[in-house]
PDBQT receptor file of N, H, CA, C and O in Angstrom, charges set to zero:
ATOM      1  N   MET A   1      -8.507  -2.387  -5.883  1.00  0.00    +0.000 N 
ATOM      2  CA  MET A   1      -8.696  -3.734  -6.004  1.00  0.00    +0.000 C 
ATOM      3  C   MET A   1      -9.270  -4.329  -4.710  1.00  0.00    +0.000 C 
ATOM      4  O   MET A   1     -10.029  -5.299  -4.720  1.00  0.00    +0.000 OA
ATOM      5  N   GLY A   2      -8.882  -3.719  -3.632  1.00  0.00    +0.000 N 
ATOM      6  H   GLY A   2      -8.266  -2.931  -3.624  1.00  0.00    +0.000 HD
ATOM      7  CA  GLY A   2      -9.405  -4.182  -2.364  1.00  0.00    +0.000 C 
ATOM      8  C   GLY A   2     -10.906  -4.013  -2.186  1.00  0.00    +0.000 C 
ATOM      9  O   GLY A   2     -11.601  -4.849  -1.608  1.00  0.00    +0.000 OA
ATOM     10  N   ASN A   3     -11.396  -2.808  -2.748  1.00  0.00    +0.000 N 
ATOM     11  H   ASN A   3     -10.832  -2.129  -3.218  1.00  0.00    +0.000 HD
ATOM     12  CA  ASN A   3     -12.821  -2.596  -2.718  1.00  0.00    +0.000 C 
ATOM     13  C   ASN A   3     -13.591  -3.503  -3.524  1.00  0.00    +0.000 C 
ATOM     14  O   ASN A   3     -14.708  -3.888  -3.179  1.00  0.00    +0.000 OA
ATOM     15  N   ALA A   4     -12.985  -3.879  -4.665  1.00  0.00    +0.000 N 
ATOM     16  H   ALA A   4     -12.077  -3.566  -4.946  1.00  0.00    +0.000 HD
ATOM     17  CA  ALA A   4     -13.704  -4.847  -5.578  1.00  0.00    +0.000 C 
ATOM     18  C   ALA A   4     -13.753  -6.239  -4.934  1.00  0.00    +0.000 C 
ATOM     19  O   ALA A   4     -14.735  -6.972  -5.048  1.00  0.00    +0.000 OA
ATOM     20  N   ILE A   5     -12.664  -6.564  -4.262  1.00  0.00    +0.000 N 
ATOM     21  H   ILE A   5     -11.866  -5.969  -4.169  1.00  0.00    +0.000 HD
ATOM     22  CA  ILE A   5     -12.704  -7.904  -3.622  1.00  0.00    +0.000 C 
ATOM     23  C   ILE A   5     -13.787  -7.941  -2.518  1.00  0.00    +0.000 C 
ATOM     24  O   ILE A   5     -14.539  -8.905  -2.375  1.00  0.00    +0.000 OA
ATOM     25  N   CYS A   6     -13.820  -6.801  -1.726  1.00  0.00    +0.000 N 
ATOM     26  H   CYS A   6     -13.210  -6.018  -1.843  1.00  0.00    +0.000 HD
ATOM     27  CA  CYS A   6     -14.828  -6.775  -0.637  1.00  0.00    +0.000 C 
ATOM     28  C   CYS A   6     -16.234  -6.698  -1.292  1.00  0.00    +0.000 C 
ATOM     29  O   CYS A   6     -17.150  -7.293  -0.725  1.00  0.00    +0.000 OA
ATOM     30  N   ALA A   7     -16.465  -6.059  -2.362  1.00  0.00    +0.000 N 
ATOM     31  H   ALA A   7     -15.721  -5.575  -2.823  1.00  0.00    +0.000 HD
ATOM     32  CA  ALA A   7     -17.753  -6.086  -3.005  1.00  0.00    +0.000 C 
ATOM     33  C   ALA A   7     -18.135  -7.463  -3.447  1.00  0.00    +0.000 C 
ATOM     34  O   ALA A   7     -19.269  -7.883  -3.214  1.00  0.00    +0.000 OA
ATOM     35  N   ALA A   8     -17.225  -8.204  -4.087  1.00  0.00    +0.000 N 
ATOM     36  H   ALA A   8     -16.304  -7.863  -4.276  1.00  0.00    +0.000 HD
ATOM     37  CA  ALA A   8     -17.456  -9.460  -4.582  1.00  0.00    +0.000 C 
ATOM     38  C   ALA A   8     -17.791 -10.414  -3.389  1.00  0.00    +0.000 C 
ATOM     39  O   ALA A   8     -18.668 -11.269  -3.515  1.00  0.00    +0.000 OA
ATOM     40  N   LEU A   9     -17.133 -10.269  -2.313  1.00  0.00    +0.000 N 
ATOM     41  H   LEU A   9     -16.421  -9.575  -2.211  1.00  0.00    +0.000 HD
ATOM     42  CA  LEU A   9     -17.452 -11.022  -1.041  1.00  0.00    +0.000 C 
ATOM     43  C   LEU A   9     -18.827 -10.681  -0.575  1.00  0.00    +0.000 C 
ATOM     44  O   LEU A   9     -19.638 -11.558  -0.279  1.00  0.00    +0.000 OA
ATOM     45  N   GLY A  10     -19.095  -9.378  -0.510  1.00  0.00    +0.000 N 
ATOM     46  H   GLY A  10     -18.437  -8.665  -0.751  1.00  0.00    +0.000 HD
ATOM     47  CA  GLY A  10     -20.465  -8.896   0.043  1.00  0.00    +0.000 C 
ATOM     48  C   GLY A  10     -21.553  -9.371  -0.935  1.00  0.00    +0.000 C 
ATOM     49  O   GLY A  10     -22.680  -9.576  -0.483  1.00  0.00    +0.000 OA
ATOM     50  N   ALA A  11     -21.316  -9.548  -2.161  1.00  0.00    +0.000 N 
ATOM     51  H   ALA A  11     -20.400  -9.382  -2.528  1.00  0.00    +0.000 HD
ATOM     52  CA  ALA A  11     -22.316  -9.864  -3.178  1.00  0.00    +0.000 C 
ATOM     53  C   ALA A  11     -22.566 -11.462  -3.163  1.00  0.00    +0.000 C 
ATOM     54  O   ALA A  11     -23.500 -11.978  -3.778  1.00  0.00    +0.000 OA
ATOM     55  N   GLY A  12     -21.688 -12.144  -2.443  1.00  0.00    +0.000 N 
ATOM     56  H   GLY A  12     -20.930 -11.725  -1.944  1.00  0.00    +0.000 HD
ATOM     57  CA  GLY A  12     -21.866 -13.561  -2.270  1.00  0.00    +0.000 C 
ATOM     58  C   GLY A  12     -21.105 -14.367  -3.347  1.00  0.00    +0.000 C 
ATOM     59  O   GLY A  12     -21.340 -15.569  -3.465  1.00  0.00    +0.000 OA
ATOM     60  N   PHE A  13     -20.222 -13.761  -4.118  1.00  0.00    +0.000 N 
ATOM     61  H   PHE A  13     -20.031 -12.784  -4.022  1.00  0.00    +0.000 HD
ATOM     62  CA  PHE A  13     -19.483 -14.470  -5.180  1.00  0.00    +0.000 C 
ATOM     63  C   PHE A  13     -18.343 -15.354  -4.611  1.00  0.00    +0.000 C 
ATOM     64  O   PHE A  13     -17.845 -16.271  -5.265  1.00  0.00    +0.000 OA
ATOM     65  N   HIS A  14     -17.977 -15.038  -3.409  1.00  0.00    +0.000 N 
ATOM     66  H   HIS A  14     -18.381 -14.293  -2.878  1.00  0.00    +0.000 HD
ATOM     67  CA  HIS A  14     -16.893 -15.854  -2.717  1.00  0.00    +0.000 C 
ATOM     68  C   HIS A  14     -17.328 -16.097  -1.219  1.00  0.00    +0.000 C 
ATOM     69  O   HIS A  14     -18.073 -15.333  -0.605  1.00  0.00    +0.000 OA
ATOM     70  N   GLY A  15     -16.806 -17.187  -0.733  1.00  0.00    +0.000 N 
ATOM     71  H   GLY A  15     -16.201 -17.807  -1.232  1.00  0.00    +0.000 HD
ATOM     72  CA  GLY A  15     -17.177 -17.528   0.600  1.00  0.00    +0.000 C 
ATOM     73  C   GLY A  15     -16.395 -16.862   1.715  1.00  0.00    +0.000 C 
ATOM     74  O   GLY A  15     -16.859 -16.805   2.854  1.00  0.00    +0.000 OA
ATOM     75  N   ASP A  16     -15.218 -16.360   1.397  1.00  0.00    +0.000 N 
ATOM     76  H   ASP A  16     -14.841 -16.406   0.471  1.00  0.00    +0.000 HD
ATOM     77  CA  ASP A  16     -14.413 -15.604   2.361  1.00  0.00    +0.000 C 
ATOM     78  C   ASP A  16     -13.462 -14.692   1.719  1.00  0.00    +0.000 C 
ATOM     79  O   ASP A  16     -13.233 -14.785   0.513  1.00  0.00    +0.000 OA
ATOM     80  N   LEU A  17     -12.890 -13.803   2.475  1.00  0.00    +0.000 N 
ATOM     81  H   LEU A  17     -13.077 -13.727   3.454  1.00  0.00    +0.000 HD
ATOM     82  CA  LEU A  17     -11.992 -12.831   1.946  1.00  0.00    +0.000 C 
ATOM     83  C   LEU A  17     -10.765 -13.352   1.219  1.00  0.00    +0.000 C 
ATOM     84  O   LEU A  17     -10.370 -12.880   0.152  1.00  0.00    +0.000 OA
ATOM     85  N   PHE A  18     -10.181 -14.368   1.874  1.00  0.00    +0.000 N 
ATOM     86  H   PHE A  18     -10.501 -14.751   2.740  1.00  0.00    +0.000 HD
ATOM     87  CA  PHE A  18      -9.018 -15.029   1.298  1.00  0.00    +0.000 C 
ATOM     88  C   PHE A  18      -9.290 -15.600  -0.052  1.00  0.00    +0.000 C 
ATOM     89  O   PHE A  18      -8.530 -15.356  -0.989  1.00  0.00    +0.000 OA
ATOM     90  N   SER A  19     -10.392 -16.383  -0.193  1.00  0.00    +0.000 N 
ATOM     91  H   SER A  19     -11.010 -16.581   0.568  1.00  0.00    +0.000 HD
ATOM     92  CA  SER A  19     -10.679 -16.998  -1.488  1.00  0.00    +0.000 C 
ATOM     93  C   SER A  19     -11.015 -16.014  -2.506  1.00  0.00    +0.000 C 
ATOM     94  O   SER A  19     -10.731 -16.215  -3.687  1.00  0.00    +0.000 OA
ATOM     95  N   ALA A  20     -11.682 -14.825  -2.058  1.00  0.00    +0.000 N 
ATOM     96  H   ALA A  20     -11.913 -14.662  -1.098  1.00  0.00    +0.000 HD
ATOM     97  CA  ALA A  20     -11.997 -13.806  -2.999  1.00  0.00    +0.000 C 
ATOM     98  C   ALA A  20     -10.671 -13.224  -3.593  1.00  0.00    +0.000 C 
ATOM     99  O   ALA A  20     -10.521 -13.046  -4.802  1.00  0.00    +0.000 OA
ATOM    100  N   GLY A  21      -9.716 -12.939  -2.644  1.00  0.00    +0.000 N 
ATOM    101  H   GLY A  21      -9.839 -13.083  -1.663  1.00  0.00    +0.000 HD
ATOM    102  CA  GLY A  21      -8.417 -12.403  -3.079  1.00  0.00    +0.000 C 
ATOM    103  C   GLY A  21      -7.701 -13.340  -3.991  1.00  0.00    +0.000 C 
ATOM    104  O   GLY A  21      -7.167 -12.935  -5.024  1.00  0.00    +0.000 OA
ATOM    105  N   GLU A  22      -7.684 -14.579  -3.623  1.00  0.00    +0.000 N 
ATOM    106  H   GLU A  22      -8.118 -14.907  -2.784  1.00  0.00    +0.000 HD
ATOM    107  CA  GLU A  22      -6.999 -15.565  -4.473  1.00  0.00    +0.000 C 
ATOM    108  C   GLU A  22      -7.574 -15.616  -5.890  1.00  0.00    +0.000 C 
ATOM    109  O   GLU A  22      -6.849 -15.739  -6.877  1.00  0.00    +0.000 OA
ATOM    110  N   ALA A  23      -8.858 -15.522  -5.947  1.00  0.00    +0.000 N 
ATOM    111  H   ALA A  23      -9.446 -15.422  -5.145  1.00  0.00    +0.000 HD
ATOM    112  CA  ALA A  23      -9.586 -15.619  -7.203  1.00  0.00    +0.000 C 
ATOM    113  C   ALA A  23      -9.384 -14.335  -8.178  1.00  0.00    +0.000 C 
ATOM    114  O   ALA A  23      -9.352 -14.418  -9.406  1.00  0.00    +0.000 OA
ATOM    115  N   MET A  24      -9.256 -13.181  -7.459  1.00  0.00    +0.000 N 
ATOM    116  H   MET A  24      -9.282 -13.113  -6.462  1.00  0.00    +0.000 HD
ATOM    117  CA  MET A  24      -9.272 -11.957  -8.159  1.00  0.00    +0.000 C 
ATOM    118  C   MET A  24      -7.948 -11.325  -8.451  1.00  0.00    +0.000 C 
ATOM    119  O   MET A  24      -7.839 -10.470  -9.330  1.00  0.00    +0.000 OA
ATOM    120  N   VAL A  25      -6.947 -11.733  -7.729  1.00  0.00    +0.000 N 
ATOM    121  H   VAL A  25      -7.036 -12.427  -7.015  1.00  0.00    +0.000 HD
ATOM    122  CA  VAL A  25      -5.610 -11.124  -7.797  1.00  0.00    +0.000 C 
ATOM    123  C   VAL A  25      -4.639 -12.074  -8.446  1.00  0.00    +0.000 C 
ATOM    124  O   VAL A  25      -4.561 -13.249  -8.090  1.00  0.00    +0.000 OA
ATOM    125  N   GLN A  26      -3.896 -11.550  -9.408  1.00  0.00    +0.000 N 
ATOM    126  H   GLN A  26      -3.960 -10.595  -9.698  1.00  0.00    +0.000 HD
ATOM    127  CA  GLN A  26      -2.809 -12.387 -10.144  1.00  0.00    +0.000 C 
ATOM    128  C   GLN A  26      -1.532 -11.577 -10.002  1.00  0.00    +0.000 C 
ATOM    129  O   GLN A  26      -1.536 -10.358 -10.168  1.00  0.00    +0.000 OA
ATOM    130  N   VAL A  27      -0.456 -12.253  -9.699  1.00  0.00    +0.000 N 
ATOM    131  H   VAL A  27      -0.452 -13.244  -9.564  1.00  0.00    +0.000 HD
ATOM    132  CA  VAL A  27       0.872 -11.690  -9.708  1.00  0.00    +0.000 C 
ATOM    133  C   VAL A  27       1.420 -11.646 -11.109  1.00  0.00    +0.000 C 
ATOM    134  O   VAL A  27       1.653 -12.703 -11.696  1.00  0.00    +0.000 OA
ATOM    135  N   GLY A  28       1.634 -10.502 -11.664  1.00  0.00    +0.000 N 
ATOM    136  H   GLY A  28       1.445  -9.644 -11.188  1.00  0.00    +0.000 HD
ATOM    137  CA  GLY A  28       2.147 -10.400 -13.043  1.00  0.00    +0.000 C 
ATOM    138  C   GLY A  28       3.685 -10.392 -13.089  1.00  0.00    +0.000 C 
ATOM    139  O   GLY A  28       4.262 -10.930 -14.034  1.00  0.00    +0.000 OA
ATOM    140  N   GLU A  29       4.318  -9.834 -12.156  1.00  0.00    +0.000 N 
ATOM    141  H   GLU A  29       3.849  -9.397 -11.388  1.00  0.00    +0.000 HD
ATOM    142  CA  GLU A  29       5.804  -9.691 -12.112  1.00  0.00    +0.000 C 
ATOM    143  C   GLU A  29       6.268  -9.442 -10.723  1.00  0.00    +0.000 C 
ATOM    144  O   GLU A  29       5.654  -8.660  -9.996  1.00  0.00    +0.000 OA
ATOM    145  N   VAL A  30       7.314 -10.067 -10.332  1.00  0.00    +0.000 N 
ATOM    146  H   VAL A  30       7.813 -10.701 -10.922  1.00  0.00    +0.000 HD
ATOM    147  CA  VAL A  30       7.892  -9.740  -9.019  1.00  0.00    +0.000 C 
ATOM    148  C   VAL A  30       9.225  -9.044  -9.224  1.00  0.00    +0.000 C 
ATOM    149  O   VAL A  30      10.158  -9.535  -9.859  1.00  0.00    +0.000 OA
ATOM    150  N   LEU A  31       9.234  -7.824  -8.614  1.00  0.00    +0.000 N 
ATOM    151  H   LEU A  31       8.476  -7.425  -8.098  1.00  0.00    +0.000 HD
ATOM    152  CA  LEU A  31      10.493  -7.031  -8.772  1.00  0.00    +0.000 C 
ATOM    153  C   LEU A  31      11.234  -7.007  -7.421  1.00  0.00    +0.000 C 
ATOM    154  O   LEU A  31      10.634  -6.839  -6.359  1.00  0.00    +0.000 OA
ATOM    155  N   GLU A  32      12.463  -7.169  -7.506  1.00  0.00    +0.000 N 
ATOM    156  H   GLU A  32      12.950  -7.305  -8.368  1.00  0.00    +0.000 HD
ATOM    157  CA  GLU A  32      13.323  -7.141  -6.299  1.00  0.00    +0.000 C 
ATOM    158  C   GLU A  32      14.234  -5.919  -6.315  1.00  0.00    +0.000 C 
ATOM    159  O   GLU A  32      14.651  -5.484  -7.389  1.00  0.00    +0.000 OA
ATOM    160  N   PRO A  33      14.543  -5.373  -5.191  1.00  0.00    +0.000 N 
ATOM    161  CA  PRO A  33      15.392  -4.168  -5.142  1.00  0.00    +0.000 C 
ATOM    162  C   PRO A  33      16.764  -4.528  -5.652  1.00  0.00    +0.000 C 
ATOM    163  O   PRO A  33      17.220  -5.661  -5.499  1.00  0.00    +0.000 OA
ATOM    164  N   ASN A  34      17.403  -3.586  -6.244  1.00  0.00    +0.000 N 
ATOM    165  H   ASN A  34      17.032  -2.666  -6.369  1.00  0.00    +0.000 HD
ATOM    166  CA  ASN A  34      18.756  -3.709  -6.757  1.00  0.00    +0.000 C 
ATOM    167  C   ASN A  34      19.696  -3.526  -5.571  1.00  0.00    +0.000 C 
ATOM    168  O   ASN A  34      19.828  -2.430  -5.026  1.00  0.00    +0.000 OA
ATOM    169  N   ARG A  35      20.337  -4.605  -5.188  1.00  0.00    +0.000 N 
ATOM    170  H   ARG A  35      20.230  -5.495  -5.630  1.00  0.00    +0.000 HD
ATOM    171  CA  ARG A  35      21.260  -4.588  -3.984  1.00  0.00    +0.000 C 
ATOM    172  C   ARG A  35      22.380  -3.569  -4.140  1.00  0.00    +0.000 C 
ATOM    173  O   ARG A  35      22.903  -3.036  -3.160  1.00  0.00    +0.000 OA
ATOM    174  N   ALA A  36      22.726  -3.318  -5.360  1.00  0.00    +0.000 N 
ATOM    175  H   ALA A  36      22.302  -3.751  -6.156  1.00  0.00    +0.000 HD
ATOM    176  CA  ALA A  36      23.843  -2.376  -5.551  1.00  0.00    +0.000 C 
ATOM    177  C   ALA A  36      23.465  -0.886  -5.208  1.00  0.00    +0.000 C 
ATOM    178  O   ALA A  36      24.327  -0.014  -5.093  1.00  0.00    +0.000 OA
ATOM    179  N   HIS A  37      22.146  -0.659  -5.057  1.00  0.00    +0.000 N 
ATOM    180  H   HIS A  37      21.446  -1.367  -5.151  1.00  0.00    +0.000 HD
ATOM    181  CA  HIS A  37      21.632   0.605  -4.752  1.00  0.00    +0.000 C 
ATOM    182  C   HIS A  37      21.212   0.715  -3.308  1.00  0.00    +0.000 C 
ATOM    183  O   HIS A  37      20.474   1.627  -2.936  1.00  0.00    +0.000 OA
ATOM    184  N   ARG A  38      21.670  -0.192  -2.508  1.00  0.00    +0.000 N 
ATOM    185  H   ARG A  38      22.270  -0.933  -2.811  1.00  0.00    +0.000 HD
ATOM    186  CA  ARG A  38      21.207  -0.256  -1.032  1.00  0.00    +0.000 C 
ATOM    187  C   ARG A  38      21.613   1.026  -0.317  1.00  0.00    +0.000 C 
ATOM    188  O   ARG A  38      20.802   1.527   0.461  1.00  0.00    +0.000 OA
ATOM    189  N   ALA A  39      22.720   1.562  -0.499  1.00  0.00    +0.000 N 
ATOM    190  H   ALA A  39      23.379   1.155  -1.132  1.00  0.00    +0.000 HD
ATOM    191  CA  ALA A  39      23.148   2.784   0.192  1.00  0.00    +0.000 C 
ATOM    192  C   ALA A  39      22.184   3.970  -0.176  1.00  0.00    +0.000 C 
ATOM    193  O   ALA A  39      21.758   4.734   0.690  1.00  0.00    +0.000 OA
ATOM    194  N   MET A  40      21.878   4.078  -1.444  1.00  0.00    +0.000 N 
ATOM    195  H   MET A  40      22.224   3.457  -2.148  1.00  0.00    +0.000 HD
ATOM    196  CA  MET A  40      21.041   5.103  -1.910  1.00  0.00    +0.000 C 
ATOM    197  C   MET A  40      19.600   4.890  -1.318  1.00  0.00    +0.000 C 
ATOM    198  O   MET A  40      18.971   5.862  -0.901  1.00  0.00    +0.000 OA
ATOM    199  N   TYR A  41      19.100   3.673  -1.283  1.00  0.00    +0.000 N 
ATOM    200  H   TYR A  41      19.612   2.883  -1.621  1.00  0.00    +0.000 HD
ATOM    201  CA  TYR A  41      17.802   3.391  -0.772  1.00  0.00    +0.000 C 
ATOM    202  C   TYR A  41      17.776   3.806   0.769  1.00  0.00    +0.000 C 
ATOM    203  O   TYR A  41      16.826   4.441   1.226  1.00  0.00    +0.000 OA
ATOM    204  N   ASP A  42      18.798   3.442   1.497  1.00  0.00    +0.000 N 
ATOM    205  H   ASP A  42      19.570   2.926   1.125  1.00  0.00    +0.000 HD
ATOM    206  CA  ASP A  42      18.843   3.838   2.892  1.00  0.00    +0.000 C 
ATOM    207  C   ASP A  42      18.837   5.282   3.102  1.00  0.00    +0.000 C 
ATOM    208  O   ASP A  42      18.117   5.779   3.967  1.00  0.00    +0.000 OA
ATOM    209  N   GLU A  43      19.616   5.997   2.342  1.00  0.00    +0.000 N 
ATOM    210  H   GLU A  43      20.201   5.594   1.639  1.00  0.00    +0.000 HD
ATOM    211  CA  GLU A  43      19.760   7.488   2.456  1.00  0.00    +0.000 C 
ATOM    212  C   GLU A  43      18.379   8.126   2.104  1.00  0.00    +0.000 C 
ATOM    213  O   GLU A  43      17.925   9.024   2.813  1.00  0.00    +0.000 OA
ATOM    214  N   LEU A  44      17.732   7.676   1.042  1.00  0.00    +0.000 N 
ATOM    215  H   LEU A  44      18.101   6.947   0.466  1.00  0.00    +0.000 HD
ATOM    216  CA  LEU A  44      16.496   8.274   0.662  1.00  0.00    +0.000 C 
ATOM    217  C   LEU A  44      15.337   7.871   1.625  1.00  0.00    +0.000 C 
ATOM    218  O   LEU A  44      14.359   8.611   1.733  1.00  0.00    +0.000 OA
ATOM    219  N   PHE A  45      15.435   6.724   2.313  1.00  0.00    +0.000 N 
ATOM    220  H   PHE A  45      16.229   6.124   2.226  1.00  0.00    +0.000 HD
ATOM    221  CA  PHE A  45      14.473   6.398   3.305  1.00  0.00    +0.000 C 
ATOM    222  C   PHE A  45      14.587   7.305   4.545  1.00  0.00    +0.000 C 
ATOM    223  O   PHE A  45      13.605   7.625   5.215  1.00  0.00    +0.000 OA
ATOM    224  N   GLY A  46      15.819   7.687   4.800  1.00  0.00    +0.000 N 
ATOM    225  H   GLY A  46      16.616   7.427   4.256  1.00  0.00    +0.000 HD
ATOM    226  CA  GLY A  46      16.075   8.669   5.896  1.00  0.00    +0.000 C 
ATOM    227  C   GLY A  46      15.449  10.024   5.487  1.00  0.00    +0.000 C 
ATOM    228  O   GLY A  46      14.847  10.682   6.336  1.00  0.00    +0.000 OA
ATOM    229  N   VAL A  47      15.562  10.428   4.313  1.00  0.00    +0.000 N 
ATOM    230  H   VAL A  47      16.051   9.893   3.623  1.00  0.00    +0.000 HD
ATOM    231  CA  VAL A  47      14.974  11.660   3.860  1.00  0.00    +0.000 C 
ATOM    232  C   VAL A  47      13.450  11.556   3.946  1.00  0.00    +0.000 C 
ATOM    233  O   VAL A  47      12.787  12.484   4.410  1.00  0.00    +0.000 OA
ATOM    234  N   TYR A  48      12.930  10.494   3.524  1.00  0.00    +0.000 N 
ATOM    235  H   TYR A  48      13.469   9.740   3.146  1.00  0.00    +0.000 HD
ATOM    236  CA  TYR A  48      11.444  10.291   3.650  1.00  0.00    +0.000 C 
ATOM    237  C   TYR A  48      11.000  10.424   5.059  1.00  0.00    +0.000 C 
ATOM    238  O   TYR A  48      10.057  11.149   5.375  1.00  0.00    +0.000 OA
ATOM    239  N   ARG A  49      11.728   9.677   5.952  1.00  0.00    +0.000 N 
ATOM    240  H   ARG A  49      12.494   9.088   5.695  1.00  0.00    +0.000 HD
ATOM    241  CA  ARG A  49      11.300   9.681   7.365  1.00  0.00    +0.000 C 
ATOM    242  C   ARG A  49      11.348  11.154   7.931  1.00  0.00    +0.000 C 
ATOM    243  O   ARG A  49      10.437  11.598   8.630  1.00  0.00    +0.000 OA
ATOM    244  N   ALA A  50      12.401  11.843   7.607  1.00  0.00    +0.000 N 
ATOM    245  H   ALA A  50      13.141  11.483   7.039  1.00  0.00    +0.000 HD
ATOM    246  CA  ALA A  50      12.528  13.290   8.023  1.00  0.00    +0.000 C 
ATOM    247  C   ALA A  50      11.388  14.091   7.503  1.00  0.00    +0.000 C 
ATOM    248  O   ALA A  50      10.744  14.826   8.251  1.00  0.00    +0.000 OA
ATOM    249  N   ALA A  51      11.121  13.963   6.215  1.00  0.00    +0.000 N 
ATOM    250  H   ALA A  51      11.644  13.366   5.607  1.00  0.00    +0.000 HD
ATOM    251  CA  ALA A  51       9.984  14.774   5.656  1.00  0.00    +0.000 C 
ATOM    252  C   ALA A  51       8.658  14.425   6.235  1.00  0.00    +0.000 C 
ATOM    253  O   ALA A  51       7.805  15.284   6.458  1.00  0.00    +0.000 OA
ATOM    254  N   TYR A  52       8.488  13.141   6.479  1.00  0.00    +0.000 N 
ATOM    255  H   TYR A  52       9.181  12.443   6.298  1.00  0.00    +0.000 HD
ATOM    256  CA  TYR A  52       7.153  12.720   7.072  1.00  0.00    +0.000 C 
ATOM    257  C   TYR A  52       7.060  13.357   8.524  1.00  0.00    +0.000 C 
ATOM    258  O   TYR A  52       6.022  13.892   8.914  1.00  0.00    +0.000 OA
ATOM    259  N   GLY A  53       8.149  13.273   9.262  1.00  0.00    +0.000 N 
ATOM    260  H   GLY A  53       8.992  12.838   8.945  1.00  0.00    +0.000 HD
ATOM    261  CA  GLY A  53       8.076  13.909  10.585  1.00  0.00    +0.000 C 
ATOM    262  C   GLY A  53       7.880  15.404  10.521  1.00  0.00    +0.000 C 
ATOM    263  O   GLY A  53       7.138  15.950  11.338  1.00  0.00    +0.000 OA
ATOM    264  N   ALA A  54       8.507  16.084   9.593  1.00  0.00    +0.000 N 
ATOM    265  H   ALA A  54       9.110  15.639   8.930  1.00  0.00    +0.000 HD
ATOM    266  CA  ALA A  54       8.334  17.546   9.454  1.00  0.00    +0.000 C 
ATOM    267  C   ALA A  54       6.927  17.867   9.022  1.00  0.00    +0.000 C 
ATOM    268  O   ALA A  54       6.397  18.915   9.392  1.00  0.00    +0.000 OA
ATOM    269  N   LEU A  55       6.328  17.035   8.281  1.00  0.00    +0.000 N 
ATOM    270  H   LEU A  55       6.759  16.184   7.980  1.00  0.00    +0.000 HD
ATOM    271  CA  LEU A  55       5.004  17.352   7.742  1.00  0.00    +0.000 C 
ATOM    272  C   LEU A  55       3.824  16.907   8.622  1.00  0.00    +0.000 C 
ATOM    273  O   LEU A  55       2.683  17.319   8.409  1.00  0.00    +0.000 OA
ATOM    274  N   ARG A  56       4.128  16.054   9.617  1.00  0.00    +0.000 N 
ATOM    275  H   ARG A  56       5.054  15.719   9.790  1.00  0.00    +0.000 HD
ATOM    276  CA  ARG A  56       3.156  15.375  10.434  1.00  0.00    +0.000 C 
ATOM    277  C   ARG A  56       2.178  16.441  11.094  1.00  0.00    +0.000 C 
ATOM    278  O   ARG A  56       0.976  16.180  11.148  1.00  0.00    +0.000 OA
ATOM    279  N   PRO A  57       2.644  17.560  11.563  1.00  0.00    +0.000 N 
ATOM    280  CA  PRO A  57       1.696  18.563  12.179  1.00  0.00    +0.000 C 
ATOM    281  C   PRO A  57       0.606  19.041  11.255  1.00  0.00    +0.000 C 
ATOM    282  O   PRO A  57      -0.415  19.562  11.706  1.00  0.00    +0.000 OA
ATOM    283  N   PHE A  58       0.822  18.862   9.911  1.00  0.00    +0.000 N 
ATOM    284  H   PHE A  58       1.651  18.439   9.545  1.00  0.00    +0.000 HD
ATOM    285  CA  PHE A  58      -0.140  19.385   8.909  1.00  0.00    +0.000 C 
ATOM    286  C   PHE A  58      -1.253  18.373   8.663  1.00  0.00    +0.000 C 
ATOM    287  O   PHE A  58      -2.336  18.702   8.179  1.00  0.00    +0.000 OA
ATOM    288  N   PHE A  59      -0.928  17.084   9.030  1.00  0.00    +0.000 N 
ATOM    289  H   PHE A  59      -0.048  16.818   9.423  1.00  0.00    +0.000 HD
ATOM    290  CA  PHE A  59      -1.910  16.054   8.602  1.00  0.00    +0.000 C 
ATOM    291  C   PHE A  59      -3.258  16.227   9.257  1.00  0.00    +0.000 C 
ATOM    292  O   PHE A  59      -4.282  16.133   8.579  1.00  0.00    +0.000 OA
ATOM    293  N   GLU A  60      -3.294  16.468  10.511  1.00  0.00    +0.000 N 
ATOM    294  H   GLU A  60      -2.463  16.545  11.062  1.00  0.00    +0.000 HD
ATOM    295  CA  GLU A  60      -4.589  16.586  11.245  1.00  0.00    +0.000 C 
ATOM    296  C   GLU A  60      -5.410  17.778  10.678  1.00  0.00    +0.000 C 
ATOM    297  O   GLU A  60      -6.587  17.586  10.373  1.00  0.00    +0.000 OA
ATOM    298  N   PRO A  61      -4.848  18.980  10.525  1.00  0.00    +0.000 N 
ATOM    299  CA  PRO A  61      -5.620  20.078   9.932  1.00  0.00    +0.000 C 
ATOM    300  C   PRO A  61      -6.119  19.754   8.488  1.00  0.00    +0.000 C 
ATOM    301  O   PRO A  61      -7.245  20.076   8.108  1.00  0.00    +0.000 OA
ATOM    302  N   LEU A  62      -5.265  19.136   7.752  1.00  0.00    +0.000 N 
ATOM    303  H   LEU A  62      -4.350  18.875   8.061  1.00  0.00    +0.000 HD
ATOM    304  CA  LEU A  62      -5.647  18.829   6.352  1.00  0.00    +0.000 C 
ATOM    305  C   LEU A  62      -6.807  17.755   6.365  1.00  0.00    +0.000 C 
ATOM    306  O   LEU A  62      -7.673  17.764   5.491  1.00  0.00    +0.000 OA
ATOM    307  N   GLY A  63      -6.792  16.887   7.325  1.00  0.00    +0.000 N 
ATOM    308  H   GLY A  63      -6.088  16.879   8.035  1.00  0.00    +0.000 HD
ATOM    309  CA  GLY A  63      -7.815  15.895   7.421  1.00  0.00    +0.000 C 
ATOM    310  C   GLY A  63      -9.215  16.381   7.683  1.00  0.00    +0.000 C 
ATOM    311  O   GLY A  63     -10.196  15.682   7.430  1.00  0.00    +0.000 OA
ATOM    312  N   ARG A  64      -9.288  17.526   8.165  1.00  0.00    +0.000 N 
ATOM    313  H   ARG A  64      -8.491  18.094   8.370  1.00  0.00    +0.000 HD
ATOM    314  CA  ARG A  64     -10.621  18.241   8.360  1.00  0.00    +0.000 C 
ATOM    315  C   ARG A  64     -11.400  18.538   7.097  1.00  0.00    +0.000 C 
ATOM    316  O   ARG A  64     -12.612  18.756   7.114  1.00  0.00    +0.000 OA
ATOM    317  N   PHE A  65     -10.650  18.540   5.985  1.00  0.00    +0.000 N 
ATOM    318  H   PHE A  65      -9.666  18.363   5.970  1.00  0.00    +0.000 HD
ATOM    319  CA  PHE A  65     -11.315  18.806   4.724  1.00  0.00    +0.000 C 
ATOM    320  C   PHE A  65     -11.920  17.708   3.926  1.00  0.00    +0.000 C 
ATOM    321  O   PHE A  65     -12.355  17.888   2.788  1.00  0.00    +0.000 OA
ATOM    322  N   ASN A  66     -11.940  16.536   4.563  1.00  0.00    +0.000 N 
ATOM    323  H   ASN A  66     -11.586  16.390   5.487  1.00  0.00    +0.000 HD
ATOM    324  CA  ASN A  66     -12.439  15.306   3.874  1.00  0.00    +0.000 C 
ATOM    325  C   ASN A  66     -13.877  15.489   3.546  1.00  0.00    +0.000 C 
ATOM    326  O   ASN A  66     -14.498  14.594   2.971  1.00  0.00    +0.000 OA
TER     327      ASN A  66
């Protein structure tokens, strides 16, 4: 969607990025986290952070294949 907004701006359909976004994006539904699951979210976020840190050394070599 971001690319489409930038393209519409570049093509002159909108005067600025904010108005392009306002015109092209609609909020369909707002979802809130389930507060009863807070402990689980916190634990899983810790797992995510540990996994990200463990995998970080692989990001630069993998990026060479773009």
